[in-house]
Every structure is written in C-alpha cells, then in structure tokens.
DRENDO-1510 file (C-alpha; in Angstrom, 1 decimal, always signed):
<recs>
REC; n; res; u; v; w
REC; 1; MET; +93.9; +148.2; +103.6 .
REC; 2; ALA; +95.0; +149.8; +106.9 .
REC; 3; PRO; +98.6; +149.4; +107.8 .
REC; 4; ARG; +99.4; +146.9; +110.5 .
REC; 5; THR; +101.7; +147.9; +113.2 .
REC; 6; LYS; +104.1; +145.8; +115.3 .
REC; 7; ALA; +102.1; +146.8; +118.4 .
REC; 8; SER; +98.9; +145.2; +117.0 .
REC; 9; ARG; +100.7; +142.1; +115.7 .
REC; 10; GLY; +101.3; +140.6; +119.1 .
REC; 11; GLY; +97.7; +141.1; +120.3 .
REC; 12; ALA; +94.7; +139.0; +119.7 .
REC; 13; PRO; +92.5; +139.4; +116.5 .
REC; 14; PRO; +89.0; +140.8; +116.8 .
REC; 15; ARG; +87.1; +138.8; +119.3 .
REC; 16; ALA; +83.7; +138.6; +120.9 .
REC; 17; GLY; +83.6; +138.4; +124.7 .
REC; 18; GLY; +87.3; +137.4; +125.0 .
REC; 19; MET; +86.7; +134.0; +123.5 .
REC; 20; ASP; +90.0; +133.8; +121.6 .
REC; 21; GLU; +91.9; +134.4; +124.9 .
REC; 22; ASP; +90.9; +131.0; +126.1 .
REC; 23; ASP; +93.8; +128.6; +125.9 .
REC; 24; GLU; +91.5; +125.7; +125.0 .
REC; 25; VAL; +90.4; +127.6; +121.9 .
REC; 26; ASP; +94.0; +128.3; +121.0 .
REC; 27; ASP; +94.7; +124.6; +121.4 .
REC; 28; LEU; +92.1; +123.7; +118.7 .
REC; 29; TYR; +94.4; +125.2; +116.0 .
REC; 30; LYS; +97.4; +123.2; +117.3 .
REC; 31; LYS; +95.7; +119.9; +116.8 .
REC; 32; PRO; +95.9; +117.8; +113.7 .
REC; 33; LEU; +93.3; +119.0; +111.1 .
REC; 34; GLY; +91.4; +115.7; +111.3 .
REC; 35; ASP; +90.8; +116.2; +115.0 .
REC; 36; PHE; +89.6; +119.9; +114.8 .
REC; 37; THR; +85.9; +119.3; +114.4 .
REC; 38; ARG; +85.7; +116.7; +117.1 .
REC; 39; ALA; +87.7; +118.8; +119.6 .
REC; 40; ARG; +85.7; +121.9; +118.7 .
REC; 41; ASP; +82.4; +120.2; +119.4 .
REC; 42; GLU; +83.7; +118.7; +122.6 .
REC; 43; LEU; +84.9; +122.1; +123.8 .
REC; 44; ALA; +81.5; +123.7; +122.9 .
REC; 45; LYS; +79.7; +120.9; +124.8 .
REC; 46; ARG; +81.9; +121.5; +127.9 .
REC; 47; LEU; +81.2; +125.2; +127.8 .
REC; 48; ARG; +77.5; +124.7; +127.4 .
REC; 49; GLN; +77.5; +122.2; +130.3 .
REC; 50; ALA; +79.4; +124.9; +132.3 .
REC; 51; GLY; +76.6; +127.4; +131.7 .
REC; 52; ASP; +78.5; +129.6; +129.2 .
REC; 53; LYS; +76.1; +129.3; +126.3 .
REC; 54; ASP; +77.4; +132.4; +124.4 .
REC; 55; ALA; +81.0; +131.1; +124.5 .
REC; 56; ALA; +79.7; +127.6; +123.5 .
REC; 57; ASP; +77.9; +129.2; +120.5 .
REC; 58; ARG; +81.1; +131.1; +119.5 .
REC; 59; VAL; +83.2; +128.0; +119.7 .
REC; 60; LYS; +80.6; +126.0; +117.7 .
REC; 61; ALA; +80.7; +128.7; +115.0 .
REC; 62; LEU; +84.5; +128.3; +114.5 .
REC; 63; ARG; +85.1; +127.0; +111.0 .
REC; 64; ARG; +87.4; +124.1; +110.3 .
REC; 65; PRO; +90.6; +125.4; +108.6 .
REC; 66; THR; +91.3; +124.3; +105.1 .
REC; 67; ALA; +94.4; +122.3; +104.4 .
REC; 68; ALA; +96.3; +125.4; +103.2 .
REC; 69; ALA; +95.1; +127.5; +106.2 .
REC; 70; TRP; +96.1; +124.7; +108.6 .
REC; 71; THR; +99.6; +124.6; +107.0 .
REC; 72; LEU; +99.8; +128.4; +107.4 .
REC; 73; ASN; +98.8; +128.2; +111.0 .
REC; 74; GLN; +101.4; +125.6; +111.7 .
REC; 75; LEU; +104.1; +127.8; +110.0 .
REC; 76; ALA; +103.1; +130.7; +112.3 .
REC; 77; ARG; +103.4; +128.4; +115.3 .
REC; 78; ARG; +106.5; +126.5; +114.4 .
REC; 79; VAL; +108.6; +129.4; +113.0 .
REC; 80; PRO; +107.0; +132.5; +114.5 .
REC; 81; GLN; +110.2; +134.6; +114.0 .
REC; 82; ARG; +110.1; +134.0; +110.2 .
REC; 83; MET; +106.4; +134.7; +110.1 .
REC; 84; GLU; +107.0; +138.0; +112.0 .
REC; 85; ALA; +109.7; +138.8; +109.5 .
REC; 86; LEU; +107.3; +138.1; +106.6 .
REC; 87; LEU; +104.7; +140.5; +108.1 .
REC; 88; ASP; +107.4; +143.1; +108.7 .
REC; 89; ALA; +108.6; +142.7; +105.1 .
REC; 90; GLY; +104.9; +143.1; +103.9 .
REC; 91; GLU; +104.6; +146.4; +105.8 .
REC; 92; ARG; +107.9; +147.7; +104.4 .
REC; 93; LEU; +106.7; +146.7; +100.9 .
REC; 94; ARG; +103.5; +148.7; +101.4 .
REC; 95; GLU; +105.5; +151.7; +102.6 .
REC; 96; ALA; +107.9; +151.3; +99.7 .
REC; 97; GLN; +105.1; +151.3; +97.2 .
REC; 98; ALA; +103.5; +154.4; +98.8 .
REC; 99; GLY; +106.8; +156.3; +98.3 .
REC; 100; ALA; +107.8; +154.6; +95.0 .
REC; 101; LEU; +107.4; +157.9; +93.0 .
REC; 102; SER; +109.8; +159.8; +95.3 .
REC; 103; PRO; +113.5; +159.9; +94.4 .
REC; 104; GLY; +115.1; +156.5; +94.9 .
REC; 105; GLY; +111.6; +155.0; +95.7 .
REC; 106; ALA; +111.6; +152.6; +92.8 .
REC; 107; GLN; +114.8; +150.9; +94.0 .
REC; 108; GLY; +113.5; +150.7; +97.5 .
REC; 109; LEU; +110.4; +149.1; +96.2 .
REC; 110; ARG; +112.4; +146.5; +94.3 .
REC; 111; ASP; +114.6; +145.8; +97.3 .
REC; 112; ALA; +111.5; +145.4; +99.6 .
REC; 113; SER; +109.8; +143.1; +97.1 .
REC; 114; GLN; +112.9; +140.9; +96.8 .
REC; 115; LYS; +113.2; +140.6; +100.5 .
REC; 116; HIS; +109.6; +139.8; +100.9 .
REC; 117; ARG; +109.8; +137.2; +98.2 .
REC; 118; ALA; +112.9; +135.6; +99.8 .
REC; 119; ILE; +111.1; +135.1; +103.1 .
REC; 120; VAL; +108.1; +133.7; +101.2 .
REC; 121; ASN; +110.4; +131.2; +99.5 .
REC; 122; GLU; +111.9; +130.3; +102.8 .
REC; 123; LEU; +108.5; +129.5; +104.4 .
REC; 124; LEU; +107.5; +127.6; +101.3 .
REC; 125; ARG; +110.4; +125.3; +101.7 .
REC; 126; ALA; +109.2; +124.4; +105.2 .
REC; 127; ALA; +105.5; +124.1; +104.2 .
REC; 128; PRO; +105.6; +120.6; +102.5 .
REC; 129; ALA; +106.9; +118.9; +105.6 .
REC; 130; LEU; +104.1; +120.4; +107.7 .
REC; 131; PHE; +101.6; +119.5; +105.0 .
REC; 132; ALA; +102.7; +115.9; +105.0 .
REC; 133; GLU; +102.7; +115.9; +108.8 .
REC; 134; GLY; +99.0; +116.7; +108.6 .
REC; 135; GLY; +98.4; +113.5; +106.6 .
REC; 136; TYR; +97.9; +115.1; +103.2 .
REC; 137; ARG; +99.3; +113.8; +99.9 .
REC; 138; ASP; +97.9; +115.9; +97.1 .
REC; 139; LYS; +100.1; +118.9; +97.6 .
REC; 140; GLY; +99.5; +120.7; +94.2 .
REC; 141; ASN; +96.4; +122.9; +94.8 .
REC; 142; SER; +97.0; +123.4; +98.6 .
REC; 143; MET; +100.6; +124.3; +98.1 .
REC; 144; ASP; +99.6; +126.9; +95.5 .
REC; 145; GLN; +97.1; +128.3; +98.0 .
REC; 146; VAL; +99.8; +128.5; +100.7 .
REC; 147; ARG; +102.1; +130.3; +98.3 .
REC; 148; ASP; +99.3; +132.8; +97.2 .
REC; 149; SER; +98.5; +133.5; +100.8 .
REC; 150; LEU; +102.1; +134.2; +101.7 .
REC; 151; LEU; +102.4; +136.5; +98.7 .
REC; 152; ALA; +99.2; +138.3; +99.6 .
REC; 153; THR; +100.4; +139.4; +103.1 .
REC; 154; PRO; +101.2; +143.0; +101.9 .
REC; 155; THR; +97.7; +143.7; +100.7 .
REC; 156; ALA; +95.5; +141.3; +102.9 .
REC; 157; ARG; +93.1; +142.6; +105.5 .
REC; 158; ALA; +94.5; +143.5; +108.8 .
REC; 159; SER; +92.2; +141.1; +110.6 .
REC; 160; ASP; +93.3; +138.2; +108.5 .
REC; 161; LEU; +97.0; +139.1; +109.2 .
REC; 162; GLU; +96.3; +139.2; +112.9 .
REC; 163; LEU; +94.7; +135.7; +112.6 .
REC; 164; LEU; +97.8; +134.5; +110.6 .
REC; 165; ALA; +100.2; +135.9; +113.2 .
REC; 166; ARG; +98.4; +133.9; +116.0 .
REC; 167; GLY; +98.0; +130.8; +113.8 .
REC; 168; ARG; +94.2; +130.9; +113.8 .
REC; 169; LEU; +93.3; +131.1; +110.1 .
REC; 170; SER; +90.3; +129.2; +108.9 .
REC; 171; GLN; +90.8; +130.0; +105.2 .
REC; 172; GLU; +93.5; +131.3; +102.9 .
REC; 173; LEU; +94.5; +135.0; +102.8 .
REC; 174; GLU; +92.7; +137.0; +100.1 .
REC; 175; PRO; +94.7; +139.8; +98.5 .
REC; 176; GLY; +93.5; +143.4; +98.3 .
REC; 177; ASP; +93.3; +145.5; +95.1 .
REC; 178; LEU; +94.6; +143.4; +92.2 .
REC; 179; SER; +96.6; +146.2; +90.6 .
REC; 180; ASP; +98.3; +147.0; +93.8 .
REC; 181; MET; +99.0; +143.3; +94.3 .
REC; 182; LEU; +100.6; +143.0; +90.9 .
REC; 183; GLY; +102.6; +146.1; +91.4 .
REC; 184; LEU; +104.0; +144.8; +94.7 .
REC; 185; LEU; +104.9; +141.4; +93.2 .
REC; 186; ARG; +106.6; +143.1; +90.3 .
REC; 187; GLY; +108.5; +145.6; +92.5 .
REC; 188; ARG; +107.0; +148.7; +90.8 .
REC; 189; PRO; +104.6; +151.5; +91.9 .
REC; 190; SER; +100.9; +151.3; +91.2 .
REC; 191; GLU; +99.6; +153.4; +88.3 .
REC; 192; LYS; +97.8; +155.8; +90.7 .
REC; 193; PRO; +99.7; +157.0; +93.7 .
REC; 194; ALA; +97.8; +157.1; +97.0 .
REC; 195; GLY; +95.6; +160.2; +97.1 .
REC; 196; ALA; +95.9; +161.0; +93.4 .
REC; 197; GLU; +92.2; +160.6; +92.7 .
REC; 198; VAL; +91.3; +162.8; +95.7 .
REC; 199; ASP; +93.7; +165.6; +94.6 .
REC; 200; ALA; +92.4; +165.5; +91.0 .
REC; 201; ASP; +88.8; +165.7; +92.3 .
REC; 202; ARG; +89.7; +168.7; +94.4 .
REC; 203; GLY; +91.4; +170.4; +91.4 .
REC; 204; ARG; +88.3; +169.9; +89.3 .
REC; 205; LYS; +86.1; +171.4; +92.0 .
REC; 206; ALA; +88.5; +174.3; +92.5 .
REC; 207; SER; +88.5; +175.0; +88.7 .
REC; 208; LYS; +84.7; +175.0; +88.6 .
REC; 209; ALA; +84.2; +177.2; +91.7 .
REC; 210; GLY; +87.1; +179.6; +91.1 .
REC; 211; THR; +88.9; +181.6; +93.8 .
REC; 212; PRO; +86.9; +183.7; +96.3 .
REC; 213; ALA; +87.9; +187.0; +94.4 .
REC; 214; GLN; +86.7; +185.4; +91.1 .
REC; 215; LYS; +83.4; +184.4; +92.7 .
REC; 216; LYS; +82.8; +188.0; +93.9 .
REC; 217; GLU; +83.8; +189.5; +90.5 .
REC; 218; LYS; +81.4; +187.0; +88.8 .
REC; 219; GLU; +78.6; +187.9; +91.2 .
REC; 220; ARG; +79.1; +191.6; +90.6 .
REC; 221; GLU; +79.1; +191.1; +86.8 .
REC; 222; THR; +76.0; +188.8; +86.7 .
REC; 223; GLY; +74.3; +190.1; +89.7 .
REC; 224; LYS; +73.5; +186.6; +90.8 .
REC; 225; PRO; +74.6; +184.9; +94.1 .
REC; 226; ALA; +76.9; +181.9; +94.0 .
REC; 227; GLN; +75.1; +178.7; +93.3 .
REC; 228; LYS; +76.0; +177.0; +96.6 .
REC; 229; GLN; +73.0; +174.8; +96.7 .
REC; 230; LYS; +73.6; +173.5; +93.2 .
REC; 231; THR; +77.3; +172.7; +94.0 .
REC; 232; THR; +76.2; +171.0; +97.2 .
REC; 233; ALA; +73.7; +168.9; +95.3 .
REC; 234; GLU; +76.2; +167.9; +92.7 .
REC; 235; GLU; +78.7; +167.0; +95.3 .
REC; 236; ARG; +76.2; +165.0; +97.2 .
REC; 237; GLU; +75.2; +163.2; +94.0 .
REC; 238; ARG; +78.8; +162.4; +93.3 .
REC; 239; LYS; +79.3; +161.1; +96.8 .
REC; 240; GLU; +76.1; +159.0; +96.4 .
REC; 241; GLN; +77.4; +157.6; +93.1 .
REC; 242; ARG; +80.8; +156.8; +94.7 .
REC; 243; ALA; +79.0; +155.2; +97.6 .
REC; 244; ARG; +76.8; +153.1; +95.2 .
REC; 245; LYS; +79.9; +152.1; +93.3 .
REC; 246; GLU; +81.7; +151.2; +96.5 .
REC; 247; ARG; +78.7; +149.2; +97.7 .
REC; 248; GLU; +78.5; +147.4; +94.3 .
REC; 249; ARG; +82.2; +146.6; +94.4 .
REC; 250; GLU; +81.8; +145.5; +98.0 .
REC; 251; GLU; +78.8; +143.3; +97.0 .
REC; 252; GLN; +80.8; +141.9; +94.1 .
REC; 253; ARG; +83.7; +141.1; +96.4 .
REC; 254; THR; +81.3; +139.6; +98.9 .
REC; 255; ALA; +79.6; +137.5; +96.2 .
REC; 256; LYS; +83.0; +136.4; +94.9 .
REC; 257; GLU; +84.2; +135.6; +98.4 .
REC; 258; ARG; +81.0; +133.7; +99.0 .
REC; 259; GLU; +81.3; +131.8; +95.8 .
REC; 260; ARG; +84.9; +131.0; +96.5 .
REC; 261; GLU; +84.0; +129.9; +100.0 .
REC; 262; GLU; +81.2; +127.7; +98.6 .
REC; 263; GLN; +83.6; +126.2; +96.1 .
REC; 264; ARG; +86.2; +125.6; +98.8 .
REC; 265; THR; +83.5; +124.2; +101.1 .
REC; 266; ALA; +82.3; +121.9; +98.2 .
REC; 267; LYS; +85.8; +120.8; +97.4 .
REC; 268; GLU; +86.5; +120.3; +101.1 .
REC; 269; ARG; +83.3; +118.4; +101.5 .
REC; 270; GLU; +84.1; +116.3; +98.4 .
REC; 271; ARG; +87.6; +115.6; +99.8 .
REC; 272; GLU; +86.1; +114.7; +103.2 .
REC; 273; GLU; +83.6; +112.4; +101.4 .
REC; 274; GLN; +86.5; +110.9; +99.4 .
REC; 275; ARG; +88.5; +110.4; +102.6 .
REC; 276; ALA; +85.5; +109.0; +104.4 .
REC; 277; GLU; +84.8; +106.6; +101.5 .
REC; 278; LYS; +88.5; +105.7; +101.4 .
REC; 279; GLU; +88.4; +105.1; +105.2 .
REC; 280; ARG; +85.2; +103.0; +104.8 .
REC; 281; GLU; +86.8; +101.0; +102.0 .
REC; 282; GLU; +89.9; +100.5; +104.2 .
REC; 283; GLN; +87.7; +99.5; +107.1 .
REC; 284; ARG; +85.8; +97.0; +104.8 .
REC; 285; THR; +89.1; +95.7; +103.5 .
REC; 286; ALA; +90.4; +95.4; +107.0 .
REC; 287; LYS; +87.3; +93.6; +108.2 .
REC; 288; GLN; +87.4; +91.3; +105.1 .
REC; 289; ARG; +91.1; +90.6; +105.8 .
REC; 290; GLU; +90.2; +90.0; +109.5 .
REC; 291; ARG; +87.4; +87.6; +108.6 .
REC; 292; GLU; +89.7; +85.8; +106.2 .
REC; 293; GLU; +92.4; +85.6; +108.8 .
REC; 294; GLN; +89.8; +84.3; +111.3 .
REC; 295; ARG; +88.6; +81.7; +108.8 .
REC; 296; ALA; +92.2; +80.7; +108.1 .
REC; 297; ALA; +92.9; +80.5; +111.8 .
REC; 298; LYS; +89.8; +78.3; +112.3 .
REC; 299; GLU; +90.8; +76.1; +109.4 .
REC; 300; ARG; +94.3; +75.8; +110.8 .
REC; 301; GLU; +92.9; +75.0; +114.2 .
REC; 302; ARG; +90.5; +72.3; +112.6 .
REC; 303; GLU; +93.4; +70.9; +110.6 .
REC; 304; GLU; +95.6; +70.8; +113.7 .
REC; 305; ARG; +92.8; +69.1; +115.6 .
REC; 306; ARG; +92.4; +66.6; +112.8 .
REC; 307; SER; +96.1; +66.0; +112.7 .
REC; 308; ALA; +96.3; +65.7; +116.4 .
REC; 309; LYS; +93.4; +63.2; +116.3 .
REC; 310; GLU; +95.0; +61.2; +113.5 .
REC; 311; GLN; +98.3; +61.2; +115.4 .
REC; 312; ALA; +96.5; +60.1; +118.6 .
REC; 313; GLU; +94.7; +57.3; +116.6 .
REC; 314; GLN; +98.0; +56.3; +115.1 .
REC; 315; ARG; +99.6; +56.2; +118.5 .
REC; 316; ALA; +96.6; +54.2; +119.9 .
REC; 317; ALA; +96.8; +51.8; +117.0 .
REC; 318; LYS; +100.6; +51.4; +117.5 .
REC; 319; GLU; +100.0; +50.9; +121.2 .
REC; 320; ARG; +97.3; +48.3; +120.5 .
REC; 321; GLU; +99.5; +46.6; +118.0 .
REC; 322; ARG; +102.4; +46.6; +120.5 .
REC; 323; LYS; +100.2; +45.2; +123.2 .
REC; 324; ALA; +98.9; +42.5; +120.8 .
REC; 325; GLN; +102.4; +41.7; +119.8 .
REC; 326; ILE; +103.5; +41.5; +123.5 .
REC; 327; ALA; +100.4; +39.3; +124.2 .
REC; 328; ALA; +101.2; +37.0; +121.2 .
REC; 329; GLU; +104.8; +36.8; +122.3 .
REC; 330; LYS; +103.7; +35.9; +125.9 .
REC; 331; ARG; +101.3; +33.3; +124.5 .
REC; 332; THR; +104.1; +31.9; +122.3 .
REC; 333; ARG; +106.5; +31.8; +125.1 .
REC; 334; LYS; +103.9; +30.2; +127.4 .
REC; 335; GLU; +103.0; +27.6; +124.7 .
REC; 336; ARG; +106.7; +26.9; +124.0 .
REC; 337; LEU; +107.4; +26.5; +127.8 .
REC; 338; ALA; +104.4; +24.2; +128.1 .
REC; 339; ALA; +105.6; +22.2; +125.1 .
REC; 340; GLU; +109.0; +22.0; +126.5 .
REC; 341; GLN; +107.6; +21.0; +129.9 .
REC; 342; ARG; +105.5; +18.3; +128.2 .
REC; 343; GLU; +108.5; +17.1; +126.2 .
REC; 344; GLN; +110.6; +17.1; +129.3 .
REC; 345; LYS; +107.9; +15.2; +131.2 .
REC; 346; ALA; +107.7; +12.7; +128.4 .
REC; 347; GLN; +111.4; +12.4; +128.1 .
REC; 348; LEU; +111.6; +11.9; +131.9 .
REC; 349; ALA; +108.9; +9.4; +131.8 .
REC; 350; ALA; +110.6; +7.6; +128.9 .
REC; 351; ALA; +113.9; +7.7; +130.7 .
REC; 352; GLU; +112.3; +6.4; +133.9 .
REC; 353; LYS; +110.6; +3.7; +131.9 .
REC; 354; ALA; +113.8; +2.8; +130.2 .
REC; 355; ARG; +115.7; +2.8; +133.5 .
REC; 356; ASP; +113.1; +0.5; +135.0 .
REC; 357; GLN; +113.2; -1.8; +132.0 .
REC; 358; ALA; +117.0; -1.8; +132.1 .
REC; 359; SER; +116.9; -2.4; +135.8 .
REC; 360; ARG; +114.6; -5.3; +135.3 .
REC; 361; ASP; +116.6; -6.7; +132.4 .
REC; 362; ALA; +119.8; -6.3; +134.4 .
REC; 363; ALA; +118.3; -8.1; +137.4 .
REC; 364; GLN; +117.0; -10.8; +135.1 .
REC; 365; ALA; +120.3; -11.1; +133.3 .
REC; 366; ALA; +122.1; -11.1; +136.7 .
REC; 367; LYS; +119.8; -13.9; +137.8 .
REC; 368; GLU; +120.3; -15.7; +134.6 .
REC; 369; ALA; +124.1; -15.3; +134.9 .
REC; 370; GLU; +124.0; -16.5; +138.5 .
REC; 371; ARG; +121.9; -19.4; +137.5 .
REC; 372; LEU; +124.1; -20.2; +134.6 .
REC; 373; THR; +127.2; -19.8; +136.7 .
REC; 374; LYS; +125.7; -22.2; +139.2 .
REC; 375; GLU; +124.8; -24.5; +136.4 .
REC; 376; ALA; +128.3; -24.3; +135.0 .
REC; 377; ALA; +129.8; -25.1; +138.5 .
REC; 378; ARG; +127.4; -27.9; +138.9 .
REC; 379; MET; +128.2; -29.1; +135.4 .
REC; 380; SER; +131.9; -28.8; +136.2 .
REC; 381; ARG; +131.5; -30.8; +139.3 .
REC; 382; ALA; +129.6; -33.4; +137.3 .
REC; 383; ALA; +132.4; -33.4; +134.8 .
REC; 384; ASP; +134.8; -34.4; +137.5 .
REC; 385; LYS; +132.6; -37.5; +138.1 .
REC; 386; ALA; +132.9; -38.7; +134.6 .
REC; 387; GLU; +135.2; -38.1; +131.8 .
REC; 388; GLU; +132.6; -38.6; +129.2 .
REC; 389; ALA; +130.1; -36.8; +131.2 .
REC; 390; ALA; +132.9; -34.3; +131.6 .
REC; 391; ARG; +133.4; -33.9; +127.9 .
REC; 392; ALA; +129.7; -33.6; +127.4 .
REC; 393; ALA; +129.6; -31.4; +130.4 .
REC; 394; ARG; +132.6; -29.5; +129.1 .
REC; 395; LYS; +130.7; -28.9; +126.0 .
REC; 396; ARG; +127.7; -27.8; +127.9 .
REC; 397; ALA; +130.0; -25.8; +130.2 .
REC; 398; ASP; +131.5; -24.1; +127.3 .
REC; 399; GLU; +128.2; -23.4; +125.9 .
REC; 400; ALA; +127.0; -22.2; +129.3 .
REC; 401; GLU; +130.1; -20.1; +129.6 .
REC; 402; ARG; +129.5; -18.6; +126.2 .
REC; 403; ARG; +125.9; -18.0; +127.1 .
REC; 404; ALA; +127.1; -16.6; +130.5 .
REC; 405; ALA; +129.5; -14.3; +128.6 .
REC; 406; GLU; +126.6; -13.2; +126.4 .
REC; 407; ALA; +124.5; -12.8; +129.5 .
REC; 408; GLN; +127.2; -10.7; +131.2 .
REC; 409; GLN; +127.6; -8.6; +128.0 .
REC; 410; ASN; +123.9; -8.2; +128.0 .
REC; 411; ALA; +124.0; -7.3; +131.7 .
REC; 412; ALA; +126.8; -4.8; +131.0 .
REC; 413; SER; +124.8; -3.4; +128.2 .
REC; 414; CYS; +121.8; -3.1; +130.4 .
REC; 415; ALA; +124.0; -1.5; +133.1 .
REC; 416; ASP; +125.2; +1.0; +130.5 .
REC; 417; ARG; +121.7; +1.8; +129.5 .
REC; 418; LEU; +120.7; +2.1; +133.2 .
REC; 419; GLU; +123.7; +4.4; +133.8 .
REC; 420; ALA; +122.7; +6.5; +130.7 .
REC; 421; ALA; +119.1; +6.7; +131.9 .
REC; 422; GLU; +120.2; +7.8; +135.3 .
REC; 423; GLN; +122.5; +10.4; +133.8 .
REC; 424; LYS; +119.6; +11.7; +131.6 .
REC; 425; LEU; +117.4; +11.8; +134.7 .
REC; 426; ASP; +120.1; +13.7; +136.5 .
REC; 427; GLU; +120.3; +16.1; +133.6 .
REC; 428; ILE; +116.6; +16.5; +133.5 .
REC; 429; GLY; +116.5; +17.0; +137.3 .
REC; 430; ARG; +119.2; +19.7; +137.1 .
</recs>
C-alpha cells in the first residue's frame, strides 16, 4: 500500500462533492450506534427537502458502522493523540521493514514492532469501556475485530487509515499482503525485499538480450537482425499475464471482501433481529407487567371502595343503633317520669284524702270530746244534786272521762295523722 504521510493524516478522506466536510455528517459518527440509521435518514431527508439531492443520496448511502468500527471511531475521537501515535508507529514499522535487510535494520524492525504493539495494547485497554458505553455486552468477537484492525494499521489501505484518523469507519480495517502482515507482527523482514522481483526480472531480460556489443557481434556472426519484435511480444505477453494474475487476485480479494461483508451484514442483521426481538419481548413483558399493575390497581381500588362502603355501612349501623338507643333511653326516661308523676299524683291524692279523712275524724272527735265534756260537766252538776246520783254520775263521769280521754287520744292520733299528711303534702309540693 502507499505510505501515509502526516500531511495527509489531518485532511479529509476521499470524498464526493465535499460531503464529508459537512459538520452534520461528522456528527453522525459521534452518535450512539443505535441512533446512526435514524439520524442518517433524517439528515438525508433534510438535504433532499433543501434541494440538494446529490448530497442526500450520498448521505443515504453511508453505511451503518459495525460494533467494532464504531468502537474504533470512538477511540479516534476520544484519544486522538494515541491514535495519531498508532498511525505514526505503523508508518515507522513499514519503513523499518523496507530497510530491514540493511545493517541494523532487523533490530530497528523489532523496536518499531514492539512500539507499535505497545500502543495497540494501550488502545485495547480503553476499548472495552467504549464498547460497553455503546450498550454492547458480547465483547468477544467485536473486541477481536478491534484488536485485528489496530494491528492491521501498518498494511491497511491509505483511504481506510484516513477514515480511521477522522473516526468515520463503517467496517473494520482489512490488512494488506498476509506475508508482509505476519512479518510486521513478528518483527522480521519479509522474504522478498521491496523491488526484488523487478530486479530479478530485469536481470533475466538482460541475460537474454545481452549487451549492445554482444548483440552486434551476434548479428555479424549470424547475419540476422536483433529480434526486437519477438522480445516486445514476449514482454507484452508477460505483462498481460501479470495483469491477468493481478486482476484475478483483485477479483479474489473483492470476492472475499464481498463475502466477508455479506457475512458481517448477515451477522449484523441477525444481531439486529435478535436485539429487535429482545426489545419486542421486553416491550411485551413491560406491557404485560403494566396490565397486571393496572389490574392490581383496579382490584385495590375496588377493594378500597368495598372496604370504604362496609365501613360507611358499619358507621351508619352504629349511628342507627346509637340513635335507637338514645330514643329508647328517652322513651324509658319519659315513661319513668310519667310513672313517677302518676305515682306522685296518686300519693298526693291519697295524702289529701287521708288529710281530709283525718280532718273529718279530728273534727268529729273534737265534737264528741266537747259533747262528752259537756256531758261530764252536766253529769258532775247532777252529781252535786244527789249523792246517789252522784255516785252513779261519778261512775258515768268516770266512764265519760275515760271515753273522753280515749276520744282525746283519738283526736291527738288524728291530729298526728293530719300533721303527717300535711308534711307529706309539703314534701310533695316541694
């Protein structure tokens, strides 16, 4: 491959119409890998709406980077100094291989190979974090591709190295000639130095044609002119054979690249389908979980409503029971008061009746006592008239006095009953 100079490294890779100079295109490769296709299509749509159909077609043709290529792009953007050092080390490794057969060249080749490998290892240590940042988990195959791409920088195509320097790779780096690649990795010169095949071919041609003096001597001896046309035809045939072999090798490389690209595309498509299926499954699971949560929330809500209704009914029943109890207590108090009032009225009436009866008895006893007193006085006066009548009268007087005493006692008893009845009336009145 053609060597890559520092002057070309800072420039843009091969472009059509200056498309890669657009900052929006450059931003596509900065986005997370999962957003690349959507952002690319949106940019192409905007360019087409703006009337720039060619730019829109070029943007639409941009391929989505593989996981390994995206990681390489992020390395170039996050640690550009180390990526620059890697590309410089690759150039020095190529130069060391070209001069490996010169004195001290083998040691220089080993030193250049060790330095290149050290930078590769340094970048590989930073790659897994970026790979995980992109949301990827299966690091095995992609990390191998990242490592192979970093190791291939000394023999990769210049255009691919330019894309790597700017962080715009869409696929992994492909190494150049396998024997040269193995020689670089092992720190030893290739079996054929650069230009050896051309020099050997020239030596063979010179030996066949001979020097100009030999040609003239041969022509004088044979009398024949130099066979220029035959030599030209043979050389043309060899060139055509070399061209055919080169075309065949190029076709084989193209077929292999196409096959690898198809395999990568198939694997990427398979991974995309797996991711899509996983996302769909996660969405179904999330929807199912959401439906279950909604059902659970509705069930909780119904349960809460039932509980609230039961509590309200219980409160209403308690309130009805309390009101009924209060009403019963009111009725009981009212009936008790009515009974007490009736009893008080009856007692009052009985007391009044007893008072009236006692009053009548007392009046009658008083009258009877007054009558008996008068009768005793009359009898006493009659006793004075006659002694015999007196004795009889005395007896009658004694009897009358006894009866009067009884009447007085009865009157006193009636007076006591009257007083008790009046006290009871007073109590009832109070």
